[in-house]
C-alpha positions in Angstrom: 92.9 67.8 85.5 94.0 67.0 89.0 94.5 69.6 91.7 98.2 70.3 92.7 99.3 69.1 96.1 98.6 71.9 98.6 101.7 71.2 100.7 103.9 71.4 97.6 102.3 74.8 96.7 102.8 76.1 100.2 106.4 75.1 100.2 107.0 76.6 96.7 105.2 79.9 97.3 106.2 80.5 100.9 109.7 79.0 100.8 111.8 79.8 103.8 115.4 79.0 104.1 116.7 77.3 107.2 118.5 79.7 109.6 122.1 78.9 110.5 123.1 82.2 112.2 123.6 82.9 115.9 120.5 81.9 117.6 118.8 84.8 119.4 115.0 85.4 119.1 115.6 88.8 117.6 118.0 87.4 114.9 115.5 84.7 114.0 112.6 87.3 113.7 114.8 89.6 111.6 115.7 86.7 109.3 112.1 85.9 108.7 111.5 89.6 107.9 114.5 89.6 105.6 113.3 86.5 103.7 109.8 88.1 103.3 111.5 91.3 102.0 113.5 89.4 99.4 110.5 87.4 98.3 108.3 90.5 97.8 111.1 92.3 96.0 111.3 89.3 93.6 107.6 89.5 93.0 107.7 93.2 92.4 110.7 92.8 90.1 108.9 90.1 88.1 105.8 92.3 87.8 107.9 95.2 86.5 109.7 93.0 84.0 106.4 91.7 82.7 105.1 95.3 82.3 102.5 95.0 85.0 104.1 97.7 87.1 105.9 100.8 86.0 109.5 101.2 87.1 108.5 104.1 89.3 105.7 102.1 91.0 108.1 99.1 91.5 110.7 101.4 93.0 108.1 103.0 95.3 106.9 99.7 96.5 110.4 98.4 97.2 111.2 101.6 99.0 108.3 101.0 101.3 109.4 97.5 102.0 113.0 98.7 102.6 111.7 101.2 105.2 109.7 98.5 106.9 112.8 96.2 107.1 114.9 99.0 108.5 112.3 99.7 111.1 112.2 96.0 112.0 116.0 96.0 112.4 115.9 99.1 114.6 113.0 97.8 116.8 114.8 94.4 117.3 118.0 96.1 118.2 120.0 94.3 115.5 123.6 95.6 115.2 123.5 97.8 118.3 126.3 96.0 120.1 128.8 96.2 117.2 132.3 97.5 118.1 
């Protein structure tokens, strides 16, 4: 059996969408954090669906991730200048 192409695995596992929003360093950083959040929530959801995590544990882990994302948003000042 041949080994899978490492570049393909990296792109598949760590897929990042291209950013088309308003370019500011803080927006770009937040976008990376948001994509990481969604990827991890997908993993947790899959583990819960497969019975590897209880619903309570999945919820708890997602809640921690959400708090980290909110902290990131606050630290980066995203949304502070809204009317």
